[in-house]
VOGU-3710 file (C-alpha; in Angstrom, 3 decimals, decimal comma):
1> mtrreksses> 52,633/19,069/36,015  54,040/16,074/37,892  56,491/13,592/36,362  53,748/10,919/36,425  51,323/13,246/34,623  53,979/14,044/32,020  54,658/10,334/31,581  50,933/9,636/31,244  50,522/12,406/28,676  53,529/11,131/26,717
11> sstsdaavqp> 52,136/7,587/26,796  48,710/8,808/25,688  50,230/10,821/22,843  52,272/7,794/21,829  49,173/5,600/21,840  47,266/8,125/19,762  50,086/8,247/17,225  50,896/4,551/17,057  47,527/2,797/17,287  46,224/3,905/13,857
21> lvravlnsrk> 49,490/2,754/12,304  49,224/-0,626/14,051  45,687/-1,039/12,725  46,782/-0,023/9,218  49,406/-2,787/9,154  47,190/-5,471/10,706  44,268/-4,665/8,400  46,376/-4,656/5,252  45,551/-7,315/2,662  48,851/-9,115/3,274
31> yrglgippet> 48,429/-9,585/7,023  44,668/-9,484/7,578  43,378/-12,694/9,147  46,777/-14,017/10,263  46,157/-13,123/13,904  49,502/-11,357/14,318  49,771/-9,992/17,881  49,295/-6,207/17,862  52,223/-5,922/20,283  54,545/-7,223/17,547
41> vrdllekels> 53,608/-4,444/15,152  53,600/-1,876/17,946  57,091/-2,930/19,057  58,422/-2,626/15,511  56,739/0,758/14,994  57,932/2,250/18,265  61,513/1,272/17,504  61,352/2,818/14,023  59,665/6,015/15,252  62,249/6,324/18,036
51> lgrnekaalk> 64,884/6,613/15,308  63,256/9,858/14,160  61,558/8,417/11,082  58,292/9,951/9,904  55,156/7,812/9,715  55,576/6,904/6,052  59,209/5,825/6,483  58,415/3,977/9,722  55,568/2,057/8,087  57,784/1,061/5,182
61> avrqklhnvm> 60,511/-0,192/7,536  57,981/-2,063/9,682  56,458/-3,812/6,678  59,930/-4,939/5,604  60,777/-6,256/9,068  57,377/-7,905/9,461  57,945/-9,653/6,140  61,168/-11,109/7,570  59,472/-12,023/10,857  56,576/-13,815/9,141
71> apylgdpdyd> 58,912/-15,220/6,459  56,248/-16,272/3,921  59,055/-17,174/1,501  59,932/-20,133/3,764  56,566/-21,779/3,058  53,350/-22,773/4,822  50,903/-25,652/4,489  47,236/-25,370/3,594  46,045/-25,239/7,199  42,467/-26,346/6,585
81> qaahdleraf> 43,606/-29,296/4,480  46,275/-30,201/7,038  43,679/-30,258/9,839  41,461/-32,526/7,738  44,371/-34,844/6,910  45,362/-35,100/10,575  41,805/-35,983/11,588  41,682/-38,776/9,030  45,093/-40,098/10,059  44,244/-40,170/13,770
91> asadgyavrt> 40,832/-41,719/13,064  42,618/-44,584/11,330  44,623/-45,276/14,503  47,600/-45,828/12,220  50,829/-44,346/13,559  52,424/-44,544/10,120  49,546/-42,503/8,634  50,016/-39,838/11,329  53,742/-39,645/10,611  53,032/-39,388/6,890
101> vctlilqaha> 50,755/-36,371/7,379  53,235/-34,764/9,774  55,963/-35,275/7,187  53,864/-33,468/4,569  53,293/-30,577/6,992  56,993/-30,365/7,859  57,855/-30,383/4,147  55,858/-27,175/3,676  58,414/-25,008/5,512  62,072/-24,718/4,538
111> strerlplle> 63,535/-24,959/8,045  61,648/-28,124/8,991  61,918/-29,655/5,513  65,705/-29,671/5,841  65,447/-31,649/9,074  63,302/-34,479/7,693  66,170/-36,877/6,846  67,478/-36,529/10,415  64,334/-37,097/12,461  64,984/-40,695/13,510
121> tfyprlfavt> 68,279/-39,763/15,210  67,889/-36,019/15,830  65,942/-36,035/19,106  67,586/-39,111/20,667  70,979/-37,372/20,334  69,696/-34,206/22,005  67,727/-35,914/24,773  70,728/-38,120/25,561  72,293/-34,907/26,922  69,276/-33,090/28,351
131> gqpqtvldva> 67,322/-36,108/29,545  63,713/-36,650/28,491  61,889/-33,418/29,347  58,628/-33,293/31,257  57,970/-29,676/30,298  59,029/-28,125/26,985  59,006/-24,606/25,589  59,048/-24,363/21,802  59,616/-20,647/21,205  59,029/-19,067/17,798
141> cglhpfglpw> 58,113/-22,651/16,967  56,978/-22,497/13,353  55,963/-26,020/12,290  58,485/-27,751/14,564  55,826/-29,267/16,914  54,823/-31,617/14,088  58,078/-33,420/14,815  56,486/-34,730/18,025  55,908/-38,260/16,633  59,711/-38,595/16,449
151> mglppetryh> 60,429/-37,098/19,893  59,186/-40,081/21,895  57,564/-37,877/24,545  54,648/-39,275/26,605  51,188/-37,622/26,393  51,557/-36,107/29,870  54,456/-33,954/28,661  53,620/-30,244/28,937  54,489/-28,894/25,485  54,197/-25,088/25,356
161> aydihrprvd> 54,540/-23,788/21,793  54,617/-20,102/20,841  54,246/-18,493/17,424  52,802/-15,237/16,060  50,842/-16,900/13,218  47,349/-17,766/14,504  46,376/-20,361/11,819  49,621/-22,189/12,649  48,932/-22,102/16,400  45,368/-23,319/15,884
171> linhfltqlg> 46,623/-26,309/13,871  49,265/-27,103/16,502  46,658/-27,142/19,274  44,422/-29,334/17,140  47,352/-31,709/16,699  48,298/-31,704/20,397  44,724/-32,548/21,350  44,657/-35,493/18,954  47,929/-36,728/20,482  46,239/-36,710/23,892
181> maplaqvrdv> 48,370/-33,769/25,038  47,207/-30,488/26,559  46,655/-27,807/23,853  49,233/-25,367/25,205  50,196/-23,526/22,007  49,739/-19,760/22,167  49,829/-16,833/19,792  52,618/-14,819/21,382  55,545/-12,670/20,357  58,158/-14,177/22,674
191> lvntpdvqad> 60,549/-11,284/22,121  57,998/-8,768/23,421  56,309/-11,073/25,947  58,775/-13,772/26,972  57,082/-16,783/28,620  57,909/-17,334/32,293  56,920/-21,013/32,357  59,544/-23,143/34,092  60,677/-25,944/31,775  63,307/-28,614/31,394
201> vafffkeahr> 64,071/-27,818/27,761  63,437/-24,930/25,396  63,658/-25,370/21,633  64,766/-22,227/19,788  65,297/-23,532/16,290  66,631/-21,524/13,329  65,429/-18,200/14,690  68,301/-16,593/16,629  69,824/-15,062/13,485  66,439/-13,685/12,422
211> feqrqrgcnr> 65,885/-12,234/15,902  69,175/-10,359/15,489  67,945/-8,952/12,161  64,814/-7,718/13,905  66,600/-6,239/16,939  70,360/-6,398/17,234  71,523/-7,678/20,613  68,131/-9,075/21,652  69,174/-12,718/22,003  71,225/-12,395/25,184
221> pfwqalnvhw> 68,459/-10,895/27,380  65,929/-13,211/25,744  67,951/-16,354/26,502  68,567/-15,139/30,051  64,844/-14,552/30,597  63,830/-18,102/29,648  63,246/-20,093/32,841  64,673/-23,377/31,569  67,417/-25,859/32,448  68,465/-26,572/28,858
231> llvslpvvsl> 68,238/-24,192/25,920  68,584/-25,925/22,541  69,497/-23,323/19,947  69,791/-24,402/16,336  71,139/-22,377/13,435  71,628/-23,111/9,737  74,880/-24,608/8,460  74,279/-23,652/4,829  72,249/-20,951/3,078  68,827/-21,750/1,635
241> sgqhsllegs> 70,433/-21,976/-1,800  72,962/-24,459/-0,441  75,801/-22,439/-1,954  77,243/-20,740/1,140  78,491/-22,156/4,433  76,985/-20,464/7,493  78,583/-22,654/10,163  81,268/-20,277/11,388  78,818/-17,388/11,402  76,373/-19,447/13,461
251> ralvksvlgd> 79,089/-20,390/15,937  80,178/-16,755/16,177  76,599/-15,639/16,875  76,196/-18,043/19,789  79,631/-17,130/21,159  78,815/-13,419/21,011  75,459/-13,927/22,731  76,887/-15,994/25,580  79,933/-13,803/26,110  81,134/-14,312/29,676
261> lpwrveeflf> 78,026/-16,176/30,868  79,075/-19,320/32,806  76,818/-21,630/30,788  78,001/-25,012/29,560  77,616/-25,549/25,817  77,742/-28,727/23,748  77,594/-28,609/19,960  75,778/-31,106/17,713  76,579/-30,796/14,028  74,037/-32,198/11,562
271> dnevvfaiek> 73,940/-31,989/7,775  71,955/-28,753/7,491  71,967/-27,275/10,979  74,015/-27,044/14,125  72,421/-27,364/17,564  73,942/-25,778/20,638  72,807/-27,518/23,838  73,210/-24,795/26,439  72,897/-25,714/30,113  71,779/-22,809/32,285
281> pq> 72,839/-22,874/35,965  69,960/-23,800/38,247
//
């Protein structure tokens, strides 16, 4: 048997073993209908099985990690109601009404809710360093795209947003269309399938620490793979309870990821998060 044939047989055996487990997770009551990319579950399963775990133990570990990846405890809006509210707001041609609905959507998730008091000054401070981007990547975006009314970006801006939650992505595309922007949001696991779109700026907000929980050491190759001039990485300054400072840990994470990479970094400290503006050599 040739090496290629052995590899093919191994791959086939792996597929036969993993695919039923992938389907079992995706068809479970908790995750059915969320449109989670199968490659996300497959990636988690393969890593657990490679550790020598049996199917039962691997499934248990994957469900725990998927719970952290999806983070339902951080909150979500009622997507159907949010779509209806956006349609009414845009039909009124009232910018204040649009911002009001976006505020309600942003309030539904812990990471974006914390940013609400900062929105008027948040993006101007960042874009003063990066310049106003013409093309944006918003990776593992969550509800962050609903901050667009405060970003001051023109409709011709190419705003690529990526998330693994299909109802969220559908609402984002609905929103982008109503803004007169191209509906470029995609359901994609950026850790498994990193986008290769060339962009001026990438937002990677409040996710780097959770990526490390999913796969230790993954941030460095992920950041290197992003084809962008500026990478804006934000991390929490305090815990969700507000009782513990996370600032030094967040700084240490970014420092460990960058290591000896010759990338310029500027730090922006806000009340509840710190943003690292990282300039990648062109």
